mmCIF file as gemmi writes it, N, C-alpha and C atoms, coordinates in Angstrom:
data_model
loop_
_atom_site.group_PDB
_atom_site.id
_atom_site.type_symbol
_atom_site.label_atom_id
_atom_site.label_alt_id
_atom_site.label_comp_id
_atom_site.label_asym_id
_atom_site.label_entity_id
_atom_site.label_seq_id
_atom_site.pdbx_PDB_ins_code
_atom_site.Cartn_x
_atom_site.Cartn_y
_atom_site.Cartn_z
_atom_site.occupancy
_atom_site.B_iso_or_equiv
_atom_site.pdbx_formal_charge
_atom_site.auth_seq_id
_atom_site.auth_asym_id
_atom_site.pdbx_PDB_model_num
ATOM 1 N N . MET Axp A 1 ? 58.543 93.819 28.905 1 0 ? 1 A 1
ATOM 2 C CA . MET Axp A 1 ? 60.027 93.873 29.472 1 0 ? 1 A 1
ATOM 3 C C . MET Axp A 1 ? 60.537 92.233 28.544 1 0 ? 1 A 1
ATOM 4 N N . SER Axp A 2 ? 61.441 92.814 27.961 1 0 ? 2 A 1
ATOM 5 C CA . SER Axp A 2 ? 62.405 91.593 26.901 1 0 ? 2 A 1
ATOM 6 C C . SER Axp A 2 ? 63.698 91.932 27.521 1 0 ? 2 A 1
ATOM 7 N N . GLN Axp A 3 ? 64.409 90.04 27.213 1 0 ? 3 A 1
ATOM 8 C CA . GLN Axp A 3 ? 65.571 89.728 27.54 1 0 ? 3 A 1
ATOM 9 C C . GLN Axp A 3 ? 66.345 89.851 26.189 1 0 ? 3 A 1
ATOM 10 N N . SER Axp A 4 ? 65.664 90.359 25.469 1 0 ? 4 A 1
ATOM 11 C CA . SER Axp A 4 ? 66.095 90.419 24.143 1 0 ? 4 A 1
ATOM 12 C C . SER Axp A 4 ? 65.84 91.824 23.219 1 0 ? 4 A 1
ATOM 13 N N . GLY Axp A 5 ? 66.564 92.698 23.025 1 0 ? 5 A 1
ATOM 14 C CA . GLY Axp A 5 ? 66.624 93.916 22.389 1 0 ? 5 A 1
ATOM 15 C C . GLY Axp A 5 ? 65.446 94.2 21.25 1 0 ? 5 A 1
ATOM 16 N N . ASN Axp A 6 ? 66.453 93.06 20.535 1 0 ? 6 A 1
ATOM 17 C CA . ASN Axp A 6 ? 65.706 92.646 18.788 1 0 ? 6 A 1
ATOM 18 C C . ASN Axp A 6 ? 64.24 92.221 19.039 1 0 ? 6 A 1
ATOM 19 N N . MET Axp A 7 ? 63.791 91.683 19.876 1 0 ? 7 A 1
ATOM 20 C CA . MET Axp A 7 ? 62.062 90.833 20.167 1 0 ? 7 A 1
ATOM 21 C C . MET Axp A 7 ? 61.609 92.502 20.887 1 0 ? 7 A 1
ATOM 22 N N . GLY Axp A 8 ? 62.346 92.826 21.572 1 0 ? 8 A 1
ATOM 23 C CA . GLY Axp A 8 ? 61.007 93.975 22.245 1 0 ? 8 A 1
ATOM 24 C C . GLY Axp A 8 ? 61.085 94.828 21.039 1 0 ? 8 A 1
ATOM 25 N N . VAL Axp A 9 ? 61.911 95.415 20.539 1 0 ? 9 A 1
ATOM 26 C CA . VAL Axp A 9 ? 61.833 96.661 19.375 1 0 ? 9 A 1
ATOM 27 C C . VAL Axp A 9 ? 60.865 95.751 18.605 1 0 ? 9 A 1
ATOM 28 N N . THR Axp A 10 ? 61.074 94.543 17.67 1 0 ? 10 A 1
ATOM 29 C CA . THR Axp A 10 ? 60.006 94.28 17.136 1 0 ? 10 A 1
ATOM 30 C C . THR Axp A 10 ? 58.609 93.979 17.612 1 0 ? 10 A 1
ATOM 31 N N . THR Axp A 11 ? 58.512 93.82 18.71 1 0 ? 11 A 1
ATOM 32 C CA . THR Axp A 11 ? 56.929 93.211 19.189 1 0 ? 11 A 1
ATOM 33 C C . THR Axp A 11 ? 56.963 95.053 19.683 1 0 ? 11 A 1
ATOM 34 N N . THR Axp A 12 ? 57.401 95.855 20.06 1 0 ? 12 A 1
ATOM 35 C CA . THR Axp A 12 ? 56.763 97.351 20.014 1 0 ? 12 A 1
ATOM 36 C C . THR Axp A 12 ? 56.657 97.871 18.78 1 0 ? 12 A 1
ATOM 37 N N . ASN Axp A 13 ? 57.535 97.627 17.88 1 0 ? 13 A 1
ATOM 38 C CA . ASN Axp A 13 ? 57.145 98.155 16.542 1 0 ? 13 A 1
ATOM 39 C C . ASN Axp A 13 ? 55.48 97.285 16.143 1 0 ? 13 A 1
ATOM 40 N N . SER Axp A 14 ? 55.087 96.175 16.418 1 0 ? 14 A 1
ATOM 41 C CA . SER Axp A 14 ? 54.329 95.526 15.822 1 0 ? 14 A 1
ATOM 42 C C . SER Axp A 14 ? 52.868 95.874 16.488 1 0 ? 14 A 1
ATOM 43 N N . CYS Axp A 15 ? 53.208 96.457 18.014 1 0 ? 15 A 1
ATOM 44 C CA . CYS Axp A 15 ? 51.824 96.88 18.799 1 0 ? 15 A 1
ATOM 45 C C . CYS Axp A 15 ? 51.343 98.22 18.163 1 0 ? 15 A 1
ATOM 46 N N . GLN Axp A 16 ? 52.38 98.874 17.681 1 0 ? 16 A 1
ATOM 47 C CA . GLN Axp A 16 ? 52.548 100.267 17.806 1 0 ? 16 A 1
ATOM 48 C C . GLN Axp A 16 ? 51.382 100.205 16 1 0 ? 16 A 1
ATOM 49 N N . ARG Axp A 17 ? 52.196 99.234 15.218 1 0 ? 17 A 1
ATOM 50 C CA . ARG Axp A 17 ? 50.967 99.667 13.841 1 0 ? 17 A 1
ATOM 51 C C . ARG Axp A 17 ? 49.802 99.058 14.139 1 0 ? 17 A 1
ATOM 52 N N . ARG Axp A 18 ? 49.646 97.823 15.473 1 0 ? 18 A 1
ATOM 53 C CA . ARG Axp A 18 ? 47.99 97.929 15.18 1 0 ? 18 A 1
ATOM 54 C C . ARG Axp A 18 ? 47.468 98.662 16.246 1 0 ? 18 A 1
ATOM 55 N N . GLY Axp A 19 ? 47.853 99.497 17.162 1 0 ? 19 A 1
ATOM 56 C CA . GLY Axp A 19 ? 47.087 100.737 17.441 1 0 ? 19 A 1
ATOM 57 C C . GLY Axp A 19 ? 47.344 99.999 19.317 1 0 ? 19 A 1
ATOM 58 N N . ILE Axp A 20 ? 48.129 99.276 19.811 1 0 ? 20 A 1
ATOM 59 C CA . ILE Axp A 20 ? 48.173 98.726 21.053 1 0 ? 20 A 1
ATOM 60 C C . ILE Axp A 20 ? 49.28 99.431 21.46 1 0 ? 20 A 1
ATOM 61 N N . GLY Axp A 21 ? 48.834 100.159 22.684 1 0 ? 21 A 1
ATOM 62 C CA . GLY Axp A 21 ? 49.077 101.385 23.474 1 0 ? 21 A 1
ATOM 63 C C . GLY Axp A 21 ? 50.53 100.374 24.444 1 0 ? 21 A 1
ATOM 64 N N . ILE Axp A 22 ? 51.688 100.854 24.16 1 0 ? 22 A 1
ATOM 65 C CA . ILE Axp A 22 ? 52.851 100.439 25.401 1 0 ? 22 A 1
ATOM 66 C C . ILE Axp A 22 ? 52.79 101.969 26.131 1 0 ? 22 A 1
ATOM 67 N N . ASP Axp A 23 ? 53.031 102.023 27.322 1 0 ? 23 A 1
ATOM 68 C CA . ASP Axp A 23 ? 53.549 103.012 28.003 1 0 ? 23 A 1
ATOM 69 C C . ASP Axp A 23 ? 54.728 102.881 28.59 1 0 ? 23 A 1
ATOM 70 N N . LYS Axp A 24 ? 55.521 101.505 28.546 1 0 ? 24 A 1
ATOM 71 C CA . LYS Axp A 24 ? 56.872 101.372 28.833 1 0 ? 24 A 1
ATOM 72 C C . LYS Axp A 24 ? 57.771 100.22 27.972 1 0 ? 24 A 1
ATOM 73 N N . PHE Axp A 25 ? 58.719 100.31 27.786 1 0 ? 25 A 1
ATOM 74 C CA . PHE Axp A 25 ? 59.768 99.19 27.056 1 0 ? 25 A 1
ATOM 75 C C . PHE Axp A 25 ? 60.968 99.184 27.929 1 0 ? 25 A 1
ATOM 76 N N . THR Axp A 26 ? 61.06 97.751 28.689 1 0 ? 26 A 1
ATOM 77 C CA . THR Axp A 26 ? 62.244 97.818 28.878 1 0 ? 26 A 1
ATOM 78 C C . THR Axp A 26 ? 63.2 96.368 28.46 1 0 ? 26 A 1
ATOM 79 N N . SER Axp A 27 ? 64.567 96.643 28.613 1 0 ? 27 A 1
ATOM 80 C CA . SER Axp A 27 ? 65.095 95.237 27.567 1 0 ? 27 A 1
ATOM 81 C C . SER Axp A 27 ? 66.106 95.182 28.957 1 0 ? 27 A 1
ATOM 82 N N . VAL Axp A 28 ? 66.246 94.325 29.309 1 0 ? 28 A 1
ATOM 83 C CA . VAL Axp A 28 ? 67.033 93.524 30.774 1 0 ? 28 A 1
ATOM 84 C C . VAL Axp A 28 ? 67.99 93.479 30.439 1 0 ? 28 A 1
ATOM 85 N N . GLY Axp A 29 ? 68.309 92.62 28.616 1 0 ? 29 A 1
ATOM 86 C CA . GLY Axp A 29 ? 69.748 92.138 28.622 1 0 ? 29 A 1
ATOM 87 C C . GLY Axp A 29 ? 70.288 91.032 29.255 1 0 ? 29 A 1
ATOM 88 N N . ASN Axp A 30 ? 71.521 91.02 29.377 1 0 ? 30 A 1
ATOM 89 C CA . ASN Axp A 30 ? 72.427 89.915 29.972 1 0 ? 30 A 1
ATOM 90 C C . ASN Axp A 30 ? 72.275 90.113 31.736 1 0 ? 30 A 1
ATOM 91 N N . GLU Axp A 31 ? 71.047 91.348 32.209 1 0 ? 31 A 1
ATOM 92 C CA . GLU Axp A 31 ? 70.634 91.074 33.664 1 0 ? 31 A 1
ATOM 93 C C . GLU Axp A 31 ? 71.713 91.705 34.453 1 0 ? 31 A 1
ATOM 94 N N . ALA Axp A 32 ? 72.672 92.356 34.044 1 0 ? 32 A 1
ATOM 95 C CA . ALA Axp A 32 ? 74.002 92.616 35.273 1 0 ? 32 A 1
ATOM 96 C C . ALA Axp A 32 ? 73.605 93.656 36.037 1 0 ? 32 A 1
ATOM 97 N N . GLN Axp A 33 ? 72.762 94.321 36.197 1 0 ? 33 A 1
ATOM 98 C CA . GLN Axp A 33 ? 72.5 95.218 36.893 1 0 ? 33 A 1
ATOM 99 C C . GLN Axp A 33 ? 71.522 94.695 37.824 1 0 ? 33 A 1
ATOM 100 N N . ILE Axp A 34 ? 70.18 94.578 36.583 1 0 ? 34 A 1
ATOM 101 C CA . ILE Axp A 34 ? 69.146 94.535 37.068 1 0 ? 34 A 1
ATOM 102 C C . ILE Axp A 34 ? 68.357 93.43 36.021 1 0 ? 34 A 1
ATOM 103 N N . GLY Axp A 35 ? 67.257 93.186 36.982 1 0 ? 35 A 1
ATOM 104 C CA . GLY Axp A 35 ? 66.896 91.782 36.165 1 0 ? 35 A 1
ATOM 105 C C . GLY Axp A 35 ? 65.227 91.775 35.571 1 0 ? 35 A 1
ATOM 106 N N . ALA Axp A 36 ? 65.176 90.798 35.257 1 0 ? 36 A 1
ATOM 107 C CA . ALA Axp A 36 ? 63.611 90.648 34.269 1 0 ? 36 A 1
ATOM 108 C C . ALA Axp A 36 ? 62.659 91.004 36.077 1 0 ? 36 A 1
ATOM 109 N N . VAL Axp A 37 ? 62.975 89.829 36.917 1 0 ? 37 A 1
ATOM 110 C CA . VAL Axp A 37 ? 62.177 89.72 37.988 1 0 ? 37 A 1
ATOM 111 C C . VAL Axp A 37 ? 61.785 91.113 38.572 1 0 ? 37 A 1
ATOM 112 N N . ASP Axp A 38 ? 63.131 91.736 38.659 1 0 ? 38 A 1
ATOM 113 C CA . ASP Axp A 38 ? 63.184 93.301 39.363 1 0 ? 38 A 1
ATOM 114 C C . ASP Axp A 38 ? 61.918 93.932 39.002 1 0 ? 38 A 1
ATOM 115 N N . ILE Axp A 39 ? 62.042 93.871 37.462 1 0 ? 39 A 1
ATOM 116 C CA . ILE Axp A 39 ? 61.099 95.079 36.63 1 0 ? 39 A 1
ATOM 117 C C . ILE Axp A 39 ? 59.35 94.641 37.295 1 0 ? 39 A 1
ATOM 118 N N . LEU Axp A 40 ? 59.782 93.214 36.913 1 0 ? 40 A 1
ATOM 119 C CA . LEU Axp A 40 ? 57.958 92.758 37.113 1 0 ? 40 A 1
ATOM 120 C C . LEU Axp A 40 ? 57.791 92.949 38.385 1 0 ? 40 A 1
ATOM 121 N N . ASP Axp A 41 ? 58.379 92.907 39.652 1 0 ? 41 A 1
ATOM 122 C CA . ASP Axp A 41 ? 58.31 93.616 40.701 1 0 ? 41 A 1
ATOM 123 C C . ASP Axp A 41 ? 57.969 94.583 40.939 1 0 ? 41 A 1
ATOM 124 N N . TYR Axp A 42 ? 58.815 95.743 40.283 1 0 ? 42 A 1
ATOM 125 C CA . TYR Axp A 42 ? 58.138 97.435 40.223 1 0 ? 42 A 1
ATOM 126 C C . TYR Axp A 42 ? 56.931 97.776 39.73 1 0 ? 42 A 1
ATOM 127 N N . LEU Axp A 43 ? 56.63 96.605 38.531 1 0 ? 43 A 1
ATOM 128 C CA . LEU Axp A 43 ? 55.305 97.065 37.627 1 0 ? 43 A 1
ATOM 129 C C . LEU Axp A 43 ? 54.346 96.486 38.24 1 0 ? 43 A 1
ATOM 130 N N . ARG Axp A 44 ? 54.227 95.747 38.912 1 0 ? 44 A 1
ATOM 131 C CA . ARG Axp A 44 ? 53.011 95.586 39.827 1 0 ? 44 A 1
ATOM 132 C C . ARG Axp A 44 ? 52.474 96.683 40.714 1 0 ? 44 A 1
ATOM 133 N N . ASP Axp A 45 ? 53.285 97.698 41.402 1 0 ? 45 A 1
ATOM 134 C CA . ASP Axp A 45 ? 52.976 98.699 41.855 1 0 ? 45 A 1
ATOM 135 C C . ASP Axp A 45 ? 52.375 100.231 41.042 1 0 ? 45 A 1
ATOM 136 N N . ASP Axp A 46 ? 52.823 100.025 40.123 1 0 ? 46 A 1
ATOM 137 C CA . ASP Axp A 46 ? 52.986 101.245 39.328 1 0 ? 46 A 1
ATOM 138 C C . ASP Axp A 46 ? 51.729 101.383 38.577 1 0 ? 46 A 1
ATOM 139 N N . PRO Axp A 47 ? 51.017 102.654 39.161 1 0 ? 47 A 1
ATOM 140 C CA . PRO Axp A 47 ? 49.877 102.598 38.546 1 0 ? 47 A 1
ATOM 141 C C . PRO Axp A 47 ? 49.677 102.938 37.234 1 0 ? 47 A 1
ATOM 142 N N . HIS Axp A 48 ? 50.417 103.267 36.373 1 0 ? 48 A 1
ATOM 143 C CA . HIS Axp A 48 ? 50.447 103.725 34.464 1 0 ? 48 A 1
ATOM 144 C C . HIS Axp A 48 ? 50.383 102.04 34.23 1 0 ? 48 A 1
ATOM 145 N N . THR Axp A 49 ? 50.797 100.884 34.37 1 0 ? 49 A 1
ATOM 146 C CA . THR Axp A 49 ? 50.931 99.704 34.065 1 0 ? 49 A 1
ATOM 147 C C . THR Axp A 49 ? 49.593 98.84 34.406 1 0 ? 49 A 1
ATOM 148 N N . THR Axp A 50 ? 48.797 98.742 33.051 1 0 ? 50 A 1
ATOM 149 C CA . THR Axp A 50 ? 47.804 97.819 33.725 1 0 ? 50 A 1
ATOM 150 C C . THR Axp A 50 ? 47.915 96.432 33.061 1 0 ? 50 A 1
ATOM 151 N N . CYS Axp A 51 ? 49.158 95.993 32.527 1 0 ? 51 A 1
ATOM 152 C CA . CYS Axp A 51 ? 49.004 94.658 31.489 1 0 ? 51 A 1
ATOM 153 C C . CYS Axp A 51 ? 51.037 94.505 31.802 1 0 ? 51 A 1
ATOM 154 N N . VAL Axp A 52 ? 51.664 93.603 31.899 1 0 ? 52 A 1
ATOM 155 C CA . VAL Axp A 52 ? 52.67 93.424 32.06 1 0 ? 52 A 1
ATOM 156 C C . VAL Axp A 52 ? 53.058 92.11 30.953 1 0 ? 52 A 1
ATOM 157 N N . MET Axp A 53 ? 53.594 92.741 29.494 1 0 ? 53 A 1
ATOM 158 C CA . MET Axp A 53 ? 54.174 91.444 28.777 1 0 ? 53 A 1
ATOM 159 C C . MET Axp A 53 ? 55.507 90.975 28.9 1 0 ? 53 A 1
ATOM 160 N N . MET Axp A 54 ? 56.035 89.988 29.129 1 0 ? 54 A 1
ATOM 161 C CA . MET Axp A 54 ? 57.325 89.786 29.032 1 0 ? 54 A 1
ATOM 162 C C . MET Axp A 54 ? 58.144 88.321 28.025 1 0 ? 54 A 1
ATOM 163 N N . TYR Axp A 55 ? 59.194 88.767 27.457 1 0 ? 55 A 1
ATOM 164 C CA . TYR Axp A 55 ? 59.849 88.117 26.411 1 0 ? 55 A 1
ATOM 165 C C . TYR Axp A 55 ? 61.278 87.248 27.244 1 0 ? 55 A 1
ATOM 166 N N . ILE Axp A 56 ? 60.97 86.219 27.687 1 0 ? 56 A 1
ATOM 167 C CA . ILE Axp A 56 ? 62.037 85.424 28.607 1 0 ? 56 A 1
ATOM 168 C C . ILE Axp A 56 ? 62.859 84.669 27.787 1 0 ? 56 A 1
ATOM 169 N N . GLU Axp A 57 ? 63.813 84.795 27.96 1 0 ? 57 A 1
ATOM 170 C CA . GLU Axp A 57 ? 64.593 83.794 27.85 1 0 ? 57 A 1
ATOM 171 C C . GLU Axp A 57 ? 65.277 82.285 28.728 1 0 ? 57 A 1
ATOM 172 N N . GLY Axp A 58 ? 65.552 83.24 29.925 1 0 ? 58 A 1
ATOM 173 C CA . GLY Axp A 58 ? 65.797 82.111 30.949 1 0 ? 58 A 1
ATOM 174 C C . GLY Axp A 58 ? 66.038 82.798 32.156 1 0 ? 58 A 1
ATOM 175 N N . ILE Axp A 59 ? 65.326 81.949 33.486 1 0 ? 59 A 1
ATOM 176 C CA . ILE Axp A 59 ? 65.76 82.919 34.904 1 0 ? 59 A 1
ATOM 177 C C . ILE Axp A 59 ? 66.287 82.271 35.515 1 0 ? 59 A 1
ATOM 178 N N . ASP Axp A 60 ? 67.305 82.839 36.143 1 0 ? 60 A 1
ATOM 179 C CA . ASP Axp A 60 ? 67.691 82.161 37.073 1 0 ? 60 A 1
ATOM 180 C C . ASP Axp A 60 ? 67.606 82.217 38.706 1 0 ? 60 A 1
ATOM 181 N N . ASP Axp A 61 ? 66.42 82.411 39.205 1 0 ? 61 A 1
ATOM 182 C CA . ASP Axp A 61 ? 66.027 81.842 40.312 1 0 ? 61 A 1
ATOM 183 C C . ASP Axp A 61 ? 64.381 81.987 40.179 1 0 ? 61 A 1
ATOM 184 N N . GLY Axp A 62 ? 63.855 80.464 39.704 1 0 ? 62 A 1
ATOM 185 C CA . GLY Axp A 62 ? 62.321 80.367 39.578 1 0 ? 62 A 1
ATOM 186 C C . GLY Axp A 62 ? 61.562 80.533 40.872 1 0 ? 62 A 1
ATOM 187 N N . ARG Axp A 63 ? 61.896 80.156 41.604 1 0 ? 63 A 1
ATOM 188 C CA . ARG Axp A 63 ? 61.238 80.045 42.9 1 0 ? 63 A 1
ATOM 189 C C . ARG Axp A 63 ? 60.577 81.865 43.017 1 0 ? 63 A 1
ATOM 190 N N . ARG Axp A 64 ? 61.996 82.741 43.242 1 0 ? 64 A 1
ATOM 191 C CA . ARG Axp A 64 ? 61.715 83.775 43.541 1 0 ? 64 A 1
ATOM 192 C C . ARG Axp A 64 ? 60.616 84.908 41.985 1 0 ? 64 A 1
ATOM 193 N N . PHE Axp A 65 ? 60.569 84.333 40.973 1 0 ? 65 A 1
ATOM 194 C CA . PHE Axp A 65 ? 59.985 84.813 39.346 1 0 ? 65 A 1
ATOM 195 C C . PHE Axp A 65 ? 58.741 84.61 39.561 1 0 ? 65 A 1
ATOM 196 N N . LEU Axp A 66 ? 58.456 83.036 40.343 1 0 ? 66 A 1
ATOM 197 C CA . LEU Axp A 66 ? 56.971 82.301 40.279 1 0 ? 66 A 1
ATOM 198 C C . LEU Axp A 66 ? 55.971 83.66 41.733 1 0 ? 66 A 1
ATOM 199 N N . ASP Axp A 67 ? 56.828 83.999 42.738 1 0 ? 67 A 1
ATOM 200 C CA . ASP Axp A 67 ? 56.523 84.556 43.408 1 0 ? 67 A 1
ATOM 201 C C . ASP Axp A 67 ? 56.101 85.865 43.182 1 0 ? 67 A 1
ATOM 202 N N . VAL Axp A 68 ? 56.736 86.43 42.497 1 0 ? 68 A 1
ATOM 203 C CA . VAL Axp A 68 ? 56.838 87.711 42.021 1 0 ? 68 A 1
ATOM 204 C C . VAL Axp A 68 ? 55.779 87.649 40.838 1 0 ? 68 A 1
ATOM 205 N N . ALA Axp A 69 ? 55.507 86.883 39.968 1 0 ? 69 A 1
ATOM 206 C CA . ALA Axp A 69 ? 54.682 86.654 38.857 1 0 ? 69 A 1
ATOM 207 C C . ALA Axp A 69 ? 53.292 86.772 39.773 1 0 ? 69 A 1
ATOM 208 N N . ARG Axp A 70 ? 52.733 85.678 40.637 1 0 ? 70 A 1
ATOM 209 C CA . ARG Axp A 70 ? 51.673 85.456 41.237 1 0 ? 70 A 1
ATOM 210 C C . ARG Axp A 70 ? 51.214 86.355 42.047 1 0 ? 70 A 1
ATOM 211 N N . LYS Axp A 71 ? 52.05 87.304 42.793 1 0 ? 71 A 1
ATOM 212 C CA . LYS Axp A 71 ? 52.108 88.407 43.296 1 0 ? 71 A 1
ATOM 213 C C . LYS Axp A 71 ? 51.291 89.597 42.219 1 0 ? 71 A 1
ATOM 214 N N . THR Axp A 72 ? 52.519 89.688 41.225 1 0 ? 72 A 1
ATOM 215 C CA . THR Axp A 72 ? 51.842 90.831 40.344 1 0 ? 72 A 1
ATOM 216 C C . THR Axp A 72 ? 50.143 90.191 39.026 1 0 ? 72 A 1
ATOM 217 N N . ALA Axp A 73 ? 50.193 89.055 39.175 1 0 ? 73 A 1
ATOM 218 C CA . ALA Axp A 73 ? 48.988 88.327 38.471 1 0 ? 73 A 1
ATOM 219 C C . ALA Axp A 73 ? 47.767 88.851 39.205 1 0 ? 73 A 1
ATOM 220 N N . ALA Axp A 74 ? 48.07 88.689 40.591 1 0 ? 74 A 1
ATOM 221 C CA . ALA Axp A 74 ? 46.582 88.982 41.487 1 0 ? 74 A 1
ATOM 222 C C . ALA Axp A 74 ? 46.101 90.5 41.168 1 0 ? 74 A 1
ATOM 223 N N . VAL Axp A 75 ? 47.038 91.195 40.799 1 0 ? 75 A 1
ATOM 224 C CA . VAL Axp A 75 ? 46.564 92.529 40.459 1 0 ? 75 A 1
ATOM 225 C C . VAL Axp A 75 ? 46.692 93.19 38.847 1 0 ? 75 A 1
ATOM 226 N N . LYS Axp A 76 ? 47.166 92.116 38.186 1 0 ? 76 A 1
ATOM 227 C CA . LYS Axp A 76 ? 46.883 92.91 36.688 1 0 ? 76 A 1
ATOM 228 C C . LYS Axp A 76 ? 47.342 91.58 35.796 1 0 ? 76 A 1
ATOM 229 N N . PRO Axp A 77 ? 46.988 91.65 34.846 1 0 ? 77 A 1
ATOM 230 C CA . PRO Axp A 77 ? 47.673 90.697 33.724 1 0 ? 77 A 1
ATOM 231 C C . PRO Axp A 77 ? 49.009 90.36 33.474 1 0 ? 77 A 1
ATOM 232 N N . VAL Axp A 78 ? 49.26 89.477 33.428 1 0 ? 78 A 1
ATOM 233 C CA . VAL Axp A 78 ? 51.017 88.902 33.26 1 0 ? 78 A 1
ATOM 234 C C . VAL Axp A 78 ? 51.236 87.98 31.848 1 0 ? 78 A 1
ATOM 235 N N . VAL Axp A 79 ? 51.729 88.419 30.787 1 0 ? 79 A 1
ATOM 236 C CA . VAL Axp A 79 ? 51.909 87.513 29.992 1 0 ? 79 A 1
ATOM 237 C C . VAL Axp A 79 ? 53.09 87.403 29.68 1 0 ? 79 A 1
ATOM 238 N N . VAL Axp A 80 ? 53.754 85.852 29.649 1 0 ? 80 A 1
ATOM 239 C CA . VAL Axp A 80 ? 54.926 85.609 29.384 1 0 ? 80 A 1
ATOM 240 C C . VAL Axp A 80 ? 55.291 84.702 27.94 1 0 ? 80 A 1
ATOM 241 N N . LEU Axp A 81 ? 56.084 85.238 27.448 1 0 ? 81 A 1
ATOM 242 C CA . LEU Axp A 81 ? 56.624 84.074 26.289 1 0 ? 81 A 1
ATOM 243 C C . LEU Axp A 81 ? 57.607 83.709 26.826 1 0 ? 81 A 1
ATOM 244 N N . ARG Axp A 82 ? 58.015 82.598 27.118 1 0 ? 82 A 1
ATOM 245 C CA . ARG Axp A 82 ? 59.564 81.686 27.78 1 0 ? 82 A 1
ATOM 246 C C . ARG Axp A 82 ? 59.805 81.072 26.232 1 0 ? 82 A 1
ATOM 247 N N . THR Axp A 83 ? 61.305 81.396 25.985 1 0 ? 83 A 1
ATOM 248 C CA . THR Axp A 83 ? 61.919 80.986 24.618 1 0 ? 83 A 1
ATOM 249 C C . THR Axp A 83 ? 62.887 80.363 25.173 1 0 ? 83 A 1
ATOM 250 N N . GLY Axp A 84 ? 63.903 80.066 24.261 1 0 ? 84 A 1
ATOM 251 C CA . GLY Axp A 84 ? 65.557 79.553 24.309 1 0 ? 84 A 1
ATOM 252 C C . GLY Axp A 84 ? 65.481 77.783 25.224 1 0 ? 84 A 1
C-alpha cells in the first residue's frame, strides 16, 4: 500500500525483479474516499495477505492507525516506511 503512486510502482517493479511476490497493490493517493488505515484494517482479515508493506507520508488519526496496526501485527507482519 502506498500514499504515492510513483513509490508504489517503483517498489512493485523492484520486488518483481527480485522474485518477491506481491498479491495486491493499493495506492490511496489523497485518501478522498478510503485511507491507508482502512486498507490496513481490511488486509488483516484477508487470507491471501501474509505481510503488509506500507509507504506512508502522513497519518491523520494516529491513535486509530496504532490501534489497527497493533491488531494487524498480531496476526501478520506489518512493515511501515514513514516519510514526509
